[in-house]
Each structure stands twice: as structure tokens, then as C-alpha cells.
N, C-alpha and C positions, 0 to 999 in steps of 0.2 A: 299601750302600756300604761298601767296605773302608777300613781305616785305613792311610794311607800310612806311618805310623810302625811298622806291624807287617806288613811285606811277607810275602806268602805264598810268595814264590819265592826267599828267601835260600838259597844252595846249602848242602846238608847233607853232600854227599860230598867227596871229595878234589879237588884242583885238578890238571887236566891241562894242561901247558904246550905251546904250539905253536911255541916259539922256533926250533926247528930248521928250520921251513919258511919263516921270514922271508927275504925277498930271494933266494929260490931258484927263482923262476919259478912257473908254474901249480901250485897245490897243492890243488885242489878235493877230490880223493879223500882226501888225508891229513887235511885239516881235518874232512871229514865223518866219517871214521873216529874221530877224537877225540870228536866230538859223540855218535856212536852208542855208543862205549865209555862215555862219561860217563852216558848215559841207562841203559845196561844195568847199571851199578853202582848204580843207584838215584838218580842225580842228582849234581850238583856243578857245577864251574866249568871251562870251557875258556878258558884265558887266553892272549891274544895280546900278547906283549911288543913293544917298538918294532921297526918294520920294515914292509915292504910284503908283504902276503899276496895274491897274484894268484889269483883264483878265479872260477869260475862259480857256479851255484846251490848254496847251503848250506841244509840243512833242519834247523831247530832242533827239539829233542825235549823232552818234559815233564821238569820239574825240572832243566833245564840252563840255566845262565847263561853267555852269551858275554861275556867281559870283555875290553875293549880298553884296554891301557895307553896313557898319553900317548906319541904317536909311532907307535902301531900303526895301520896302514891296511889295511882290507879293500878291495882294488881289484878291481872287476869286469873281466873280460876284455873286450876290445873286439871281440867276435864274438858277435852275437846268437844264432847257431845253437847255441852252447854252453849256453845257459840252458834251463830247463825249468819246468814247473808240473804239479801234480797236481789242479788245481781241478776239471777235468771228471771225473776219476776219483772223487774223494771226494764230489762233488755229484750225479753221475749226470745232469747237465744236458747238453743238446745244444748244440753250437756253432752250429747253424743259426740264422740271423737274429740272431746276436750282432752288436752294433754295431761291433765291431772285428775281431779275428782270434782263432783258437783259441789263439794264443800270447800273448794280451794279459795273462794272469796270470803270465807269467814274472817272476821276481824274483831279486835277488842273495842276500837272506836271507829265508827263508820259514818258515812253520809252519802245520800243518793239524791241527785237532782236538787241540791240546795244552793243557796247563795248567801253571801255575807256571813260566813261562819268562821270561827277561830278556836284554836286551842293555844292558850297562852299561859305564861307564868314561870315558875321556877321549880316545879315539881317533876314527878317521874311517871311515865307510863311503862309498866313492867309486864311483859308478856309471860313471865314465869316459865319460859322455855316449854310451853305447852306442846306436848308430843301427840302426834296422830299416826298410829301405825298403818292407817289406810290412806294417809295423805301422800303427797308427792314424795318420791324417793323413800316411801314407807316410814317417814318420820315427820314431815313438815306439817305443822299445825296452823292455827290462825295467825293472820297478820296483826301487826300492832295498830296501825292507822290506815284506813282505806277510804278515800274520797272518790266518788264516781259522778261525773258530769256536774261538778260543782263550779260555781263562779265566785270570784273574790273570796278566796279561802286563805287563811293565815295560820301557820304553825310557828310559834315563836317562844324561845327561851327554855322550853322543856327538855327533858332527857327521855329517850326511849331505849329500853334495853330488853334483852332476852326474848325477842319476838319469836313465836313458833315458826314463822316464815319471814316474809319481808317485814322490816320494821315500819316503813311507811310506803304506801302505794297510792298513786294518783292516776286515774284513768279518765280521759276526755275532759279534763278540767281546764278552766281558763282563768287567767289572772290569779296565779298561785304565788304566795310569798312564804318562804321558809327561812327564818332568820334566827341565828344563835341557838340552833338545835344541836344537842349532843346525842349520839347514837352509839350504843355499845352492844356487841354480840348480835345474835339473830342471824338472818340471812342478808339479802340486799338491804342497804340502808335506805335507799330512796329509789323507787321504781316509778318511772314516768311512761305512760302510754297514751299517745295521741293528745298530748297536752299542748297548750298555747299560752304564751306570755307567763313564763316561770322565772322567778328570781330566787336564788339560793345564796345566802351570804352569812359570813361569820359562823359557819357550822363546823362541827368536829365529828366526823363519822369514823368509828373504829369498829368495823362490823365483821361478821363471819363470812361474807361473800362479797359481791360487787358493792361498790359505794354508791354510784349513780348509774342506773341502767334503764333501758327501755327503747322503744321505737316510735316512729311516726310523730315526732314532736316538732314544735316550731318555737322559735324565739325564746331560747333558754339562756339565762345568764347565771354564772356561778362565780362568785367573788370572795376572796379572802377566806378560803376554807382549808381544812386539814382532813386528809383522807388516808386511812390505814386499812389495808385489807389483806387477807391471806387467800391464796389459791385461785382467785378469780380475777376480775378486771376492776381497776379503779373507776374508770369511766367507760361504759359500754353503751353507746348511744346511737340511735338513728335520729337525726335532728337536722332541720333546716334553720340556720342562724343560731349557732352556738357560740357564746362568748365566755371564755373562762380566763380569769385573771388573778394573779397573786395567790396562788394555791400551792400547797405542799402535799406531795404524795409519797408514801413510804410503806415498806414492810421490812421485817417479817411481821405477820399479822399478830396483833396483840390479843385478838380473840379468834384463835384458829378455827376454821370451818370444821364442823362436825358432820359426819355422815353415818348412815346406818351401820356400815362396816367399821371396824376399829381402825380408822385411818383419818389422819388430820393433815390438812394442807396449811402451810404457813407463809409461803412466799407468793406475792402478787404476780399474776401471769402477765398482764398488760396494763400499762398506764392509761393509754387511750386506744379504744377499738371502735371503729365505725361499724355499727350493726345495721345491716340492710334488711328491709322487710317491705317490699313493694309488690303490688299486683302485676305491674308491668316490668319485665326485666330491664327495660330502657328508661324507666322512671328514675329521676334523681331524687333519692330519699334522704341523702345527707349532703348538705351544701353550706358554704359560707361559715366555716369554722375558724375562729380566731382564738388561739391559745397563747396567752401572754404571761411572762414573768412566773414561770412554773419551776418548782424545785422537785426533783425526784431522786429517791435513793432505794436501792435493793429491789427495784422492779425488774422483772425478767426482760420484758420487751417495752420499749418506749412508746411506739405508735404502730398500729396495725390497721391497714385497709386491705381486706382479704376477701375475695369473693367466695372463698370456701369456708368462711367463718359463719357457722350457724345458718343464717338465712342468706340465700344466694341471689335473691331478686333485688334489683335496683342498683343504680349507679351512684357515684359520689361526685360532688362538684369541687369547690375550692376549699383548700385548707391552708392556713397560715399559722406557723408556730414561730413566735418571736420572743426571744429572751428566755431560754430554758437551760437549766443546769441539771444534768442527769449523771449520777455516779453509781457504780457497781451494777450496771445492767449486764445482761448476758447476750441476748439475741439482737439482730439488727432491726432498725426501722424497716417495716415490711409494707410495700405498696404493690399489691397484686390485683390487677384488674382483668378484663377480657378485652377483646378487640373493640376499639371504639370507645373505651371508657374515658369519660371527660375529666378525670381527676386532675386538678391543677394544684400541685403541692409545693409550698414554699417553706423553707427552713432557714431562719436567719438569727444571728446573734446568740449562738448556743455553745455550751461547753459540755462535752460528753466524755466520761471516763468509764471505759468498759472494765469489767471485773478482770483481775489479773490471772485467774485460773485458766489454764491452757487446755482443759479436758474437753471443752465444747468444740464440735466440728466447725460450726459457722461463727467465725470471729469477725465478720465484716461489720461495718457500721450501718450501712444502708443498702437495701435491695429494692429496686423498682422495676416492674414489668407490666407492659400494656396499660400505661396511663398517658394522659395528654401531655403534661409538662412537669418538669422538675426544676426548682430553683433553690440553690444553696448559697448563702452568703455569710461571711464572717463566722465560721464555725470551727471550733477546735475539738479534735478527737484524740484521745489517748488510749493506748492499749488495744488498738484495732489490729486486724490481720494485715498481711502484706497487701491483700486486696481490700482496700478501704471501702469501696462501694462498687456495686455491680448494677448496671442500668441497661435494660433492653426494651425494644419495641416502644420507645417513647418519642413523641413528635419533637418536643423542644426541651433541651437541657441547657441550663445556664448555671455553672458552678464557679463561684468567685470567692477567693480567699478561704478555701477549705484547708485548714492547717492540721497536720498530723504530728503530734509531739514525738520527738526522738527520746530514747532509743527504741521505742516500741515498733515503729513502722515508718516507712518512707511515704506511705499513703497513696498507693496506686488506685486509679479509678478505671474500671473496665466498662466499655460501652459496646453495644451491639444493636444494629438496626435503629439507629438514632438519626432522625431526619436533619435536625439543626442542633448544633452543640457549640458551647463556649465553655472552656475549662481552664481554670487557674487553680492549681494546688501547690502547696509547698510544705516541705518538712521544716519544723521549727525546733531548735535545740532549747529544751526547757532547763531552767536553773533551779526549779522547784523540785521537791521530792515527789516521785511518782506515787500515786495512790496504791496502797497495798491492802487487800482485803483477805481475810480468812475465807476458806472455802465454805460456801453456804449451799446446801442441797435444796432443790426446789420443792421437794416433798419430804417433810421430816416431822418428828414429834419433839417439840421443845422440851429440854430437860430442866430448864430453869423457870418454867411457868407453872403456876398452880391453877386450880379450878375455881378459885375465889371469884365471886361476882359473876361467874358464867353459868351457874346452876349445874345440875347433874348432867353427865354426858347422855346424849339422846339415846344411844344404843343400849344404855343400861336402864332406861326408864321402864317401869312396869307396864 
């Protein structure tokens, strides 16, 4: 792990200014020439002062920092045909059977096989909601930022908005630092695929789909962040060694996801979902998760490990959730494995207030099936069903001080086919007011939100 206080990519060369290209129309060639010149001189900084820089794809090079002053905007052209990618060239992979299109890796700012690169400053990368009728789901266009096989990469202080697809995507990168980044709209805020040593801190992601997603990652740290999403997952990850601390997750989504059909999702589906993607069904692809001091509100499901979710290959290892407060959730924590699944799940020091609406069939707090062990300690639940938890086919269960607040429930726990168990639950009479929430549908069109700052709706684009 690298020290964030000793950045590897501080510019050593001189600064090249792009001031003359601000507010002058499309300047893709001029900006790329500055980046290339900076790299050829051994590295340095390309600095964009206040103004709008209209451009298609820019490719960052090793030892170059792209710096955006306050008021500087890199704005993507609103023509998907102007973007490009070199993914297939550098990987030698075939586009056959690819789930989207050969142009799926197009991006506004990209880098391939580079090291010591950075995008810093206080400016904006604006994807202009670039629409591609031939893209994924018949509307997804270029990504905002895409780094492939890069080492010691930093994205710091900037804002990314209105990306045609993912706002930022990192594939096979090592030693990645994302600090103080604000993301608004677009699809996934941050997509990680096969990355190692990643630190995300002090970020604010309010996106149109998942906040942090991806598989086959290692050593990811997410600290002091705010995540707001509609319709998808806040954290949808396949990762070995994930540490998340002091983060806030909430919906309804401030930037509702838009689709080709006239439908918009606004409530987050899952706070944390373990996404499995392994070549061997018995391979542990997500392990050693520690989630600490987490606040959640209006998220439908708190945590989900489910072998039927998207990719079915791969097992999960140990998960510890310590210090969580979740209010107005709907569905239970779901832990669904298969025979022999080694998932070891620990939940401690938590407060959970289920939504008061009675229309949902499953009002339990937790359901676990076919996992190795379950530990619950010092947890308070309010507004659960009479069946507080249902546990089956679990080797070891240790439930201590699981409290169910009256008058909602007495807090029964049902167990079947449990080899070893220890159970202590008790109802507690609360003197505080019970949480009461208005009914919130999981799929709806907000009546009190406008389209300002979101750009035109994609299905109405020419």
C-alpha cells in the first residue's frame, strides 16, 4: 500500500497551460498535443484555467497530471461517434460475444498501461449525457474517466457529472487513490474491475445507478464517503479485503436512473451486495469484509449475499458489520449460499428500524441459509415481523443480546438444521417514539424534482 502523503505522481516537469483553448469550441487535438508534449518532456502538468474545453477523447500519459482550476470544465462533445477507445488493441481481446458493443470502452478521459498519472483540481468533467442509440441498453454512451492497467493513479478534488455510461471506471489498476471527488448523474459512479490497493475517501457520489461496483478486486478501502443512488446498489462488489468506515448511504436517488423506456427508478435496491464472479464455483472471490460505522436510510435491503444474484460462481468468506444504523429499510438481510458455503457473517452493535408499512410479505429482519456461521451481538430491531429471523442449514449460530423493540414484535428466531447454536433474545419496552415513515414505492417518478443539472432525458434525445 502506498502512502497518500507521498504521492508518486507529483509533477516534476514544467506546467503547460491550455488557457488559449478555453471557450473556443472543440479543442481535442490541441489538448492532446499538450498532454503528449508534457509526456515527451519527462512529465509535468497540463493546466486548464477557468473556461469550457469542448473535447472528445483525451488520453493521459505517464507522469502527466491534468489539473483543472476552479471554473474549468472539460465538456464532452454531444456526438458519440467522435469518441474512441484502444481497449481491444491493447488487450488483443475479441469483441465477439461481448455483452455490449465494441465501443463500450469509449471514454472522455482515458489512460492505458500508464503510471504516475493524475487528474486533480477543483474543476468539472462533464460528459454531456452523450447518448448512443447503439450502445448498451440502446442509450449508454462514453464513460467519463477510464484507466486500464495503470499504476499509481490519482483522481482528486474534481467533480464528474452526466457521463454517458460509468462516470469513472478502473480496470486492472494498482495503487489507485480517489479523494474528495464529487459525482452527479450518469450511471455507476465508480466501477472497479480486477484492481488492487484502492483507497477512496472523502467522496460524494450521487449517481444514476450503482455507487461503487465491480468484481475481482483486492484491498479496497472506502472511508468517510457519502453515497446516494436510485434503483441499483450502493456497493455491489466482488472483493477480497474490503474495509469501509464512517460512510453514509441513502436514497431516494437525487439523480434518478434513466432508461430507454419512459421509466425511472429512485429507491436504492441494496446497500451492500456481494457480487461473485469466479472461474471455479468453489473459489472464494469475496472475503474479509469489515464495514464499520455505517449510516443507512431508505435503502430497500441492507446486505445481500445471494448465489442467484447476477454471477453465481464463487464463494464468500468472512464479513463483519460493526456499528451500523439503518432506518426505513424494507427487506431482510439476506445470506443465501449453497451447500458447503464458507460464509462467516458477524453483525454487532447495530440499530435497525424497518419501515412501518405493512404491505410487504417478508417483514423479517434477517434470513440465512446454507452458510457456515452466523454471529449477532448487541443488535436492536424495530418494526420487524413476529418471526424476527429465520436461519437454516447453518453450522454455527451465536445470537447474543438481540433486542426487539415493543410493541412491534416479541422477536422470535426460527432455526432449522443448525448444528451448534446459542441464542439469547429479549423484547425491550421502548420509551421513545417509534419511527413512522410515509409509504415510499420502490419504483416511482418523483413529482418534486426537476431536470436541472441532469441534462435532457436520454429517451428524448435525437
